[in-house]
ZADRENRO-19534 format. One record per residue (C-alpha): residue number from 0; residue in one letter; x, y, z. Coordinates in nm, 3 decimals. Example, Ala and Ser with C-alpha at 12.3 -4.5 7.8 and 13.67 -1.06 7.14 Angstrom:
BEGIN
SITE  num  residu        x        y        z
SITE    0       A    1.230   -0.450    0.780
SITE    1       S    1.367   -0.106    0.714
END
This chain:
BEGIN
SITE  num  residu        x        y        z
SITE    0       M    8.924   -7.400   -6.433
SITE    1       K    8.709   -7.260   -6.712
SITE    2       D    8.367   -7.142   -6.600
SITE    3       V    8.072   -7.333   -6.743
SITE    4       E    7.786   -7.118   -6.866
SITE    5       F    7.426   -7.234   -6.899
SITE    6       V    7.283   -6.949   -7.106
SITE    7       N    7.274   -7.154   -7.427
SITE    8       L    7.129   -7.454   -7.244
SITE    9       L    6.861   -7.225   -7.099
SITE   10       A    6.766   -7.110   -7.449
SITE   11       V    6.749   -7.470   -7.572
SITE   12       T    6.529   -7.583   -7.281
SITE   13       V    6.297   -7.283   -7.333
SITE   14       V    6.258   -7.383   -7.699
SITE   15       A    6.199   -7.744   -7.590
SITE   16       L    5.918   -7.616   -7.367
SITE   17       L    5.765   -7.393   -7.635
SITE   18       G    5.742   -7.675   -7.893
SITE   19       P    5.476   -7.895   -7.730
SITE   20       L    5.317   -7.590   -7.564
SITE   21       L    5.246   -7.427   -7.900
SITE   22       L    5.111   -7.755   -8.036
SITE   23       G    4.889   -7.786   -7.730
SITE   24       L    4.748   -7.441   -7.796
SITE   25       R    4.699   -7.526   -8.165
SITE   26       P    4.595   -7.894   -8.169
SITE   27       S    4.473   -7.859   -8.527
SITE   28       L    4.837   -7.857   -8.646
SITE   29       R    4.865   -8.233   -8.579
SITE   30       L    5.247   -8.235   -8.585
SITE   31       P    5.482   -8.448   -8.372
SITE   32       S    5.640   -8.215   -8.116
SITE   33       V    5.989   -8.315   -8.232
SITE   34       V    5.914   -8.151   -8.568
SITE   35       L    5.852   -7.812   -8.410
SITE   36       E    6.152   -7.859   -8.179
SITE   37       I    6.379   -7.911   -8.479
SITE   38       V    6.228   -7.618   -8.670
SITE   39       L    6.266   -7.387   -8.369
SITE   40       G    6.624   -7.509   -8.335
SITE   41       I    6.688   -7.410   -8.697
SITE   42       I    6.537   -7.066   -8.630
SITE   43       I    6.755   -6.988   -8.326
SITE   44       G    7.063   -7.149   -8.481
SITE   45       P    7.319   -7.016   -8.732
SITE   46       S    7.084   -7.068   -9.026
SITE   47       L    6.861   -6.775   -8.925
SITE   48       L    6.884   -6.578   -8.601
SITE   49       D    7.214   -6.719   -8.473
SITE   50       W    7.112   -6.667   -8.112
SITE   51       V    7.234   -6.997   -7.965
SITE   52       K    7.569   -7.174   -7.979
SITE   53       I    7.630   -7.541   -7.907
SITE   54       D    7.871   -7.515   -7.615
SITE   55       E    7.988   -7.792   -7.383
SITE   56       P    7.678   -7.815   -7.158
SITE   57       V    7.442   -7.823   -7.458
SITE   58       N    7.657   -8.079   -7.639
SITE   59       V    7.678   -8.312   -7.338
SITE   60       I    7.303   -8.299   -7.270
SITE   61       A    7.231   -8.354   -7.641
SITE   62       L    7.456   -8.663   -7.643
SITE   63       L    7.272   -8.794   -7.337
SITE   64       G    6.945   -8.721   -7.517
SITE   65       L    7.052   -8.930   -7.816
SITE   66       A    7.158   -9.212   -7.584
SITE   67       F    6.828   -9.194   -7.395
SITE   68       L    6.631   -9.191   -7.720
SITE   69       L    6.797   -9.516   -7.832
SITE   70       F    6.768   -9.652   -7.477
SITE   71       L    6.391   -9.597   -7.467
SITE   72       A    6.361   -9.732   -7.821
SITE   73       G    6.530  -10.050   -7.705
SITE   74       M    6.290  -10.073   -7.410
SITE   75       E    5.989  -10.032   -7.640
SITE   76       T    6.104  -10.328   -7.846
SITE   77       D    5.921  -10.644   -7.749
SITE   78       V    6.218  -10.880   -7.780
SITE   79       H    5.993  -11.175   -7.707
SITE   80       R    5.807  -11.110   -8.035
SITE   81       L    6.126  -11.089   -8.240
SITE   82       R    6.113  -11.448   -8.352
SITE   83       G    5.955  -11.666   -8.614
SITE   84       R    5.777  -11.496   -8.901
SITE   85       T    5.796  -11.148   -8.744
SITE   86       L    6.175  -11.166   -8.714
SITE   87       H    6.214  -11.321   -9.059
SITE   88       L    6.009  -11.048   -9.229
SITE   89       A    6.182  -10.770   -9.034
SITE   90       L    6.525  -10.902   -9.134
SITE   91       S    6.415  -10.947   -9.496
SITE   92       A    6.276  -10.594   -9.508
SITE   93       Y    6.598  -10.452   -9.365
SITE   94       A    6.813  -10.648   -9.613
SITE   95       F    6.587  -10.523   -9.894
SITE   96       S    6.635  -10.166   -9.765
SITE   97       L    7.012  -10.206   -9.760
SITE   98       V    7.014  -10.325  -10.121
SITE   99       I    6.803  -10.029  -10.235
SITE  100       G    7.010   -9.792  -10.023
SITE  101       L    7.334   -9.927  -10.166
SITE  102       A    7.204   -9.881  -10.521
SITE  103       A    7.112   -9.521  -10.436
SITE  104       G    7.450   -9.471  -10.268
SITE  105       L    7.630   -9.595  -10.579
SITE  106       G    7.429   -9.349  -10.785
SITE  107       F    7.515   -9.062  -10.553
SITE  108       G    7.877   -9.176  -10.558
SITE  109       A    7.880   -9.172  -10.939
SITE  110       A    7.759   -8.811  -10.919
SITE  111       E    8.050   -8.747  -10.678
SITE  112       W    7.813   -8.638  -10.403
SITE  113       V    7.942   -8.895  -10.155
SITE  114       K    8.261   -9.094  -10.109
SITE  115       S    8.113   -9.396   -9.932
SITE  116       P    7.800   -9.554  -10.085
SITE  117       V    7.792   -9.806   -9.798
SITE  118       L    7.764   -9.529   -9.539
SITE  119       V    7.478   -9.375   -9.738
SITE  120       A    7.311   -9.717   -9.758
SITE  121       V    7.328   -9.753   -9.378
SITE  122       M    7.167   -9.411   -9.336
SITE  123       L    6.895   -9.470   -9.595
SITE  124       A    6.806   -9.808   -9.441
SITE  125       S    6.774   -9.665   -9.090
SITE  126       T    6.458   -9.596   -8.892
SITE  127       S    6.397   -9.392   -8.580
SITE  128       S    6.221   -9.652   -8.367
SITE  129       G    6.187   -9.400   -8.085
SITE  130       L    5.983   -9.169   -8.307
SITE  131       V    5.790   -9.466   -8.446
SITE  132       A    5.701   -9.568   -8.092
SITE  133       S    5.583   -9.213   -8.014
SITE  134       V    5.356   -9.207   -8.319
SITE  135       L    5.213   -9.552   -8.249
SITE  136       K    5.149   -9.459   -7.885
SITE  137       G    4.974   -9.141   -7.992
SITE  138       T    4.742   -9.332   -8.225
SITE  139       G    4.682   -9.614   -7.977
SITE  140       T    4.813   -9.877   -8.219
SITE  141       I    5.141   -9.975   -8.055
SITE  142       D    4.996  -10.298   -7.913
SITE  143       T    4.826  -10.401   -8.238
SITE  144       E    4.979  -10.636   -8.494
SITE  145       L    5.064  -10.338   -8.714
SITE  146       G    5.223  -10.157   -8.421
SITE  147       Q    5.436  -10.450   -8.314
SITE  148       T    5.535  -10.523   -8.674
SITE  149       S    5.646  -10.161   -8.715
SITE  150       M    5.833  -10.173   -8.384
SITE  151       A    6.005  -10.496   -8.489
SITE  152       G    6.107  -10.343   -8.821
SITE  153       G    6.230  -10.029   -8.648
SITE  154       A    6.423  -10.230   -8.390
SITE  155       I    6.600  -10.437   -8.657
SITE  156       A    6.677  -10.120   -8.857
SITE  157       D    6.812   -9.940   -8.550
SITE  158       F    7.015  -10.238   -8.436
SITE  159       G    7.144  -10.309   -8.786
SITE  160       A    7.245   -9.946   -8.837
SITE  161       V    7.440   -9.914   -8.511
SITE  162       V    7.608  -10.251   -8.566
SITE  163       L    7.712  -10.161   -8.921
SITE  164       L    7.835   -9.820   -8.810
SITE  165       S    8.037   -9.984   -8.534
SITE  166       L    8.180  -10.244   -8.770
SITE  167       A    8.263  -10.037   -9.076
SITE  168       F    8.284   -9.674   -8.972
SITE  169       S    8.378   -9.654   -8.606
SITE  170       S    8.585   -9.345   -8.527
SITE  171       A    8.809   -9.565   -8.310
SITE  172       G    8.975   -9.704   -8.624
SITE  173       G    9.110  -10.056   -8.672
SITE  174       S    9.018  -10.320   -8.927
SITE  175       T    8.664  -10.443   -8.986
SITE  176       G    8.764  -10.794   -8.880
SITE  177       G    8.912  -10.664   -8.558
SITE  178       R    8.599  -10.465   -8.482
SITE  179       A    8.387  -10.774   -8.557
SITE  180       V    8.578  -10.961   -8.286
SITE  181       L    8.527  -10.670   -8.048
SITE  182       L    8.157  -10.663   -8.133
SITE  183       A    8.121  -11.035   -8.063
SITE  184       T    8.308  -10.992   -7.734
SITE  185       F    8.087  -10.698   -7.644
SITE  186       G    7.781  -10.910   -7.719
SITE  187       L    7.907  -11.181   -7.483
SITE  188       V    7.960  -10.922   -7.211
SITE  189       V    7.607  -10.790   -7.260
SITE  190       A    7.470  -11.146   -7.241
SITE  191       G    7.676  -11.207   -6.927
SITE  192       V    7.540  -10.893   -6.764
SITE  193       G    7.189  -10.998   -6.861
SITE  194       V    7.228  -11.340   -6.702
SITE  195       T    7.375  -11.183   -6.387
SITE  196       V    7.087  -10.936   -6.358
SITE  197       W    6.834  -11.214   -6.416
SITE  198       F    6.978  -11.424   -6.133
SITE  199       A    6.999  -11.118   -5.907
SITE  200       M    6.631  -11.045   -5.971
SITE  201       R    6.546  -11.393   -5.846
SITE  202       S    6.696  -11.315   -5.507
SITE  203       R    6.408  -11.260   -5.265
SITE  204       D    6.610  -11.030   -5.040
SITE  205       L    6.736  -10.813   -5.323
SITE  206       R    6.394  -10.801   -5.486
SITE  207       G    6.245  -10.692   -5.154
SITE  208       V    6.496  -10.408   -5.127
SITE  209       F    6.417  -10.290   -5.479
SITE  210       E    6.042  -10.297   -5.411
SITE  211       R    6.085  -10.108   -5.083
SITE  212       L    6.309   -9.836   -5.232
SITE  213       A    6.150   -9.810   -5.576
SITE  214       D    5.915   -9.517   -5.502
SITE  215       T    6.123   -9.339   -5.239
SITE  216       T    6.387   -9.071   -5.285
SITE  217       A    6.629   -9.356   -5.352
SITE  218       E    6.449   -9.438   -5.683
SITE  219       I    6.655   -9.753   -5.686
SITE  220       R    6.514   -9.895   -6.010
SITE  221       I    6.578   -9.571   -6.199
SITE  222       R    6.933   -9.553   -6.067
SITE  223       A    6.996   -9.914   -6.167
SITE  224       A    6.862   -9.846   -6.518
SITE  225       V    7.081   -9.538   -6.554
SITE  226       V    7.385   -9.736   -6.437
SITE  227       L    7.310  -10.000   -6.699
SITE  228       L    7.268   -9.734   -6.971
SITE  229       V    7.584   -9.541   -6.889
SITE  230       G    7.775   -9.864   -6.829
SITE  231       F    7.686  -10.009   -7.169
SITE  232       V    7.760   -9.679   -7.345
SITE  233       A    8.100   -9.653   -7.175
SITE  234       L    8.170  -10.020   -7.244
SITE  235       A    8.083   -9.980   -7.613
SITE  236       E    8.323   -9.687   -7.639
SITE  237       K    8.598   -9.888   -7.467
SITE  238       F    8.546  -10.163   -7.722
SITE  239       G    8.581   -9.909   -8.002
SITE  240       L    8.213   -9.937   -8.096
SITE  241       E    7.951   -9.667   -8.134
SITE  242       S    7.798   -9.551   -7.806
SITE  243       I    7.446   -9.565   -7.952
SITE  244       L    7.486   -9.943   -7.978
SITE  245       G    7.540   -9.965   -7.602
SITE  246       A    7.241   -9.739   -7.535
SITE  247       F    7.007   -9.945   -7.753
SITE  248       L    7.121  -10.278   -7.605
SITE  249       A    7.081  -10.144   -7.251
SITE  250       G    6.718  -10.058   -7.324
SITE  251       A    6.656  -10.387   -7.504
SITE  252       L    6.799  -10.581   -7.210
SITE  253       I    6.574  -10.402   -6.961
SITE  254       G    6.276  -10.456   -7.188
SITE  255       F    6.358  -10.826   -7.212
SITE  256       L    6.405  -10.876   -6.836
SITE  257       D    6.128  -10.645   -6.714
SITE  258       T    5.827  -10.863   -6.789
SITE  259       D    5.634  -10.803   -6.463
SITE  260       A    5.548  -10.434   -6.488
SITE  261       S    5.246  -10.476   -6.258
SITE  262       S    5.468  -10.476   -5.948
SITE  263       H    5.632  -10.143   -6.048
SITE  264       P    5.394   -9.963   -6.287
SITE  265       H    5.571   -9.628   -6.257
SITE  266       F    5.919   -9.751   -6.356
SITE  267       R    5.896   -9.689   -6.731
SITE  268       V    5.689   -9.375   -6.682
SITE  269       K    5.969   -9.225   -6.474
SITE  270       L    6.233   -9.316   -6.732
SITE  271       E    6.022   -9.161   -7.007
SITE  272       A    5.986   -8.849   -6.791
SITE  273       I    6.365   -8.815   -6.771
SITE  274       G    6.405   -8.877   -7.142
SITE  275       Y    6.111   -8.697   -7.302
SITE  276       G    6.091   -8.433   -7.030
SITE  277       F    6.452   -8.313   -7.052
SITE  278       L    6.722   -8.499   -7.241
SITE  279       I    6.559   -8.599   -7.571
SITE  280       P    6.406   -8.256   -7.650
SITE  281       V    6.751   -8.100   -7.605
SITE  282       F    6.886   -8.347   -7.863
SITE  283       F    6.619   -8.255   -8.120
SITE  284       V    6.650   -7.879   -8.067
SITE  285       T    7.028   -7.912   -8.093
SITE  286       S    6.989   -8.112   -8.416
SITE  287       G    6.803   -7.815   -8.561
SITE  288       I    7.072   -7.575   -8.441
SITE  289       R    7.344   -7.787   -8.603
SITE  290       L    7.165   -7.775   -8.935
SITE  291       D    7.334   -7.486   -9.116
SITE  292       L    7.112   -7.421   -9.417
SITE  293       R    7.328   -7.140   -9.555
SITE  294       G    7.547   -7.384   -9.745
SITE  295       L    7.239   -7.550   -9.893
SITE  296       F    7.075   -7.228  -10.009
SITE  297       A    7.402   -7.115  -10.163
SITE  298       S    7.381   -7.389  -10.424
SITE  299       P    7.074   -7.506  -10.621
SITE  300       S    7.236   -7.849  -10.664
SITE  301       A    7.263   -7.880  -10.286
SITE  302       L    6.888   -7.825  -10.252
SITE  303       L    6.833   -8.086  -10.521
SITE  304       R    7.035   -8.329  -10.312
SITE  305       V    6.800   -8.276  -10.019
SITE  306       V    6.504   -8.373  -10.237
SITE  307       L    6.679   -8.676  -10.385
SITE  308       F    6.809   -8.794  -10.048
SITE  309       T    6.456   -8.766   -9.905
SITE  310       V    6.307   -8.961  -10.195
SITE  311       A    6.581   -9.225  -10.164
SITE  312       L    6.507   -9.256   -9.792
SITE  313       L    6.137   -9.304   -9.860
SITE  314       V    6.192   -9.563  -10.133
SITE  315       S    6.458   -9.753   -9.936
SITE  316       R    6.239   -9.801   -9.631
SITE  317       A    5.883   -9.785   -9.768
SITE  318       L    5.920  -10.022  -10.063
SITE  319       P    6.014  -10.323   -9.842
SITE  320       A    5.678  -10.277   -9.666
SITE  321       L    5.532  -10.471   -9.959
SITE  322       L    5.670  -10.782   -9.792
SITE  323       Y    5.375  -10.747   -9.550
SITE  324       R    5.111  -10.725   -9.823
SITE  325       K    4.957  -11.058   -9.717
SITE  326       T    4.909  -10.932   -9.362
SITE  327       F    4.795  -10.570   -9.389
SITE  328       T    4.572  -10.356   -9.606
SITE  329       R    4.680  -10.081   -9.844
SITE  330       R    4.637   -9.807   -9.587
SITE  331       Q    4.824  -10.002   -9.322
SITE  332       L    5.106  -10.080   -9.566
SITE  333       L    5.138   -9.713   -9.656
SITE  334       A    5.140   -9.615   -9.288
SITE  335       N    5.401   -9.881   -9.210
SITE  336       G    5.619   -9.770   -9.501
SITE  337       L    5.602   -9.405   -9.396
SITE  338       L    5.688   -9.492   -9.036
SITE  339       M    5.983   -9.706   -9.146
SITE  340       A    6.108   -9.415   -9.361
SITE  341       T    6.110   -9.181   -9.059
SITE  342       S    6.472   -9.144   -8.960
SITE  343       L    6.694   -8.886   -8.792
SITE  344       P    6.910   -9.003   -8.495
SITE  345       V    7.109   -9.257   -8.698
SITE  346       I    7.144   -9.011   -8.987
SITE  347       V    7.276   -8.744   -8.749
SITE  348       S    7.524   -8.986   -8.591
SITE  349       A    7.633   -9.136   -8.922
SITE  350       T    7.675   -8.790   -9.077
SITE  351       Q    7.898   -8.682   -8.790
SITE  352       I    8.105   -8.999   -8.831
SITE  353       G    8.123   -8.950   -9.207
SITE  354       M    8.240   -8.590   -9.180
SITE  355       A    8.497   -8.683   -8.915
SITE  356       E    8.635   -8.953   -9.148
SITE  357       N    8.620   -8.718   -9.453
SITE  358       L    8.367   -8.945   -9.621
SITE  359       I    8.103   -8.671   -9.643
SITE  360       T    8.145   -8.301   -9.710
SITE  361       P    7.971   -8.052   -9.477
SITE  362       V    7.725   -7.954   -9.751
SITE  363       N    7.629   -8.315   -9.822
SITE  364       G    7.613   -8.382   -9.449
SITE  365       A    7.369   -8.093   -9.412
SITE  366       A    7.168   -8.223   -9.708
SITE  367       L    7.144   -8.572   -9.557
SITE  368       T    7.051   -8.432   -9.216
SITE  369       C    6.793   -8.207   -9.378
SITE  370       A    6.647   -8.511   -9.553
SITE  371       G    6.618   -8.680   -9.213
SITE  372       V    6.451   -8.370   -9.071
SITE  373       L    6.204   -8.367   -9.360
SITE  374       S    6.129   -8.735   -9.301
SITE  375       V    6.045   -8.656   -8.938
SITE  376       M    5.835   -8.355   -9.039
SITE  377       I    5.636   -8.519   -9.318
SITE  378       F    5.619   -8.900   -9.293
SITE  379       P    5.481   -8.943   -8.938
SITE  380       V    5.210   -8.683   -9.005
SITE  381       L    5.095   -8.872   -9.313
SITE  382       A    5.115   -9.203   -9.126
SITE  383       V    4.904   -9.067   -8.839
SITE  384       R    4.637   -8.945   -9.082
SITE  385       L    4.628   -9.284   -9.252
SITE  386       L    4.596   -9.466   -8.920
SITE  387       Q    4.327   -9.228   -8.793
SITE  388       R    4.126   -9.249   -9.112
SITE  389       G    4.161   -9.626   -9.112
SITE  390       A    4.029   -9.671   -8.758
SITE  391       G    3.713   -9.878   -8.793
SITE  392       D    3.721   -9.846   -9.170
SITE  393       R    3.602  -10.155   -9.356
SITE  394       D    3.884  -10.104   -9.608
SITE  395       D    4.135  -10.165   -9.330
SITE  396       V    4.027  -10.516   -9.242
SITE  397       P    4.336  -10.739   -9.277
SITE  398       E    4.320  -10.969   -9.573
SITE  399       H    4.367  -11.283   -9.372
SITE  400       S    4.051  -11.211   -9.169
SITE  401       E    3.798  -11.124   -9.442
SITE  402       R    3.930  -11.045   -9.790
SITE  403       P    4.265  -11.038   -9.968
SITE  404       W    4.473  -10.728  -10.025
SITE  405       G    4.405  -10.595  -10.372
SITE  406       E    4.066  -10.767  -10.411
SITE  407       S    3.760  -10.548  -10.438
SITE  408       A    3.496  -10.566  -10.168
END
């Protein structure tokens, strides 16, 4: 049996510790910690110092980190609010993004930068709802109308991206029609599990056991959540779908069923501790390590692609924010658009799928990933500044409460 070494994982966890620690010592930087984690990953990776390799332990933990990121994003989604006008606008915005992304993908395809405009469209229309949730939590706006609208848009974008990746570009192969049948079957299984869990939660005896063991060394609620996460991920893979779809649906299901948080206030805090305390930082540091910038710097046209991909990502996700112009002010619209244009996990996953299927070259994959990194580094920072400047500002009064968007005071 081959010995497993943890030296590289140690280096990654040290970097994951240094990221937020440095930001804590320099609060004036006002950067999301994931930005510094990615940058430090680039520094210790093959692009610069080449100190750390992505071996099996690092790769496995990073995959778990991606799954946990989508899992927590699903939990943050208030499924009960995804209906009526909120759902309609979120779906319309995502469809708008796909159209813009497809147009950009066709342009990149005409330049022979990519082989699949549809894959590019899926990436450009994606949003990192986990990062959006972190930004909204940090600014205290996650429970506001703007926060929930952004979370709804991010949830639809995340869900749409993983569904489209599973349908059209799954590494398991097969026809799109066959995968659509598998997706529908998987959805029925998820619904069946949800109904089963709901009935089980109504059992007084079982509920009593969960309440008694929740805050003991058994941590029964956490174990049940992890079983649901791993089970859905494994089930998605068995169905030939992308594992991130299973992770997101597991979180969404828990968020939908867990409506009485007052009886177990530490449940979500503990899950976030597992995710943000260990697994998710490893994913972001590893994403930086994977980003080999040498191929980009070797070609001026490759650097140009990074800029154009970043601009296309911003336009694809920020422009549809205009659909909310009757609800929010200019500053809120800009903040929403910037948050929706923040994307990395789906881009990383889609790039890996594209390179495995020979739809994207390594250089273009690095350019797309770099565009996602830039979106994480730049867009949330600008959004946070807009939200902080707009707090209590008379210019940020929603139009429907005092004055219309675009009308002078």
